N, C-alpha and C positions, 0 to 999 in steps of 0.2 A: 503495499498501500506503499511505503515512501515515495517509490520511484513512481508514482501514481499524479503523490502529490509538486514536487521536481515538473514533470510533464506539467500536467498545470499550468506551475508559473511559472513556465521556460513556456508558453501560449497565448498568460497574455501579456509576461516581456513584452512580443511578436503586436500585444495589439496595439501596444502606444504606439508614437510619432518616433522615426528615428532622432528627431525632436529634441522633443521633450528629454534620450534618452541620453545626452548625447548630452545636449545642456550642460544635465547634471556631471561632465567629466571638464566641466571647462567654471571660469569662473563668473558665470550669470549670475543673478541674484534668487533668491528665495521667490520673492515674488514675478521672476519673468518667466521660476520654472514652473512652479503654479500657473501663471496666466495661460502660457502653450501647453498643459493638461488640460486649462479648459474648453482649448481654443481646438487644440484636436479632435476633443472627443465630444466637443455640444456643451458643453457644457454653463448655466448660466447662475447665478446668486444660490435658484432658488433652489435647482439641482445636486449643486455641491451644500447646501443647508439641508437636503434630504436626501443623498443619494441612495435608488434601487437599488441589489441586491446586486447585477451588475458592475456599476457603477463601482459599488462599494469596496468589491474587489479589483476592481483593476486601477482604483486613486492607494488601496493596501500593494498590491502589487507595483509603484511607484514609491511610496514609501520604503518597501522596500530594497526597489535596486539604490534607490538614494541614500540609505544606511547601508547598504555598503558600499556604495560612494567616498561615505562617511562627506556626506549631504545632511549633515542635525539641522544647520537650520534650516535646508526640503523642508524636514519632515514634520520640525517647529511649526512655520506659514502654512502645511498641511489641515496640521491640527483646528489655529486659528481657522481657519474658513468649515472644515468638518466635524461634524457632531461627534462625543466624544466617543475613542475605541472603533472613530473608522482608519487610521492610519496605523492596528495594529499598538507590541506595549514595542517601546526604545527599544 
């Protein structure tokens, strides 16, 4: 089962646009990364405030990628925009 979860995570990472993922590797500030995510997933403020299960999984995937890239600033900014628990644990 852990292999399935890994594959599922990889599939979700592919859904995120390459621009969003590349922005994690640059000096792009956290607000710009969140704006790129919102643009690529067509999210408005209302959707970020109450994301559905699919959007929550994608936001969580970006949060995980941000943590792996040592971009805690992005995770903190996403936490300000989304409900508690959306980004997962630190």
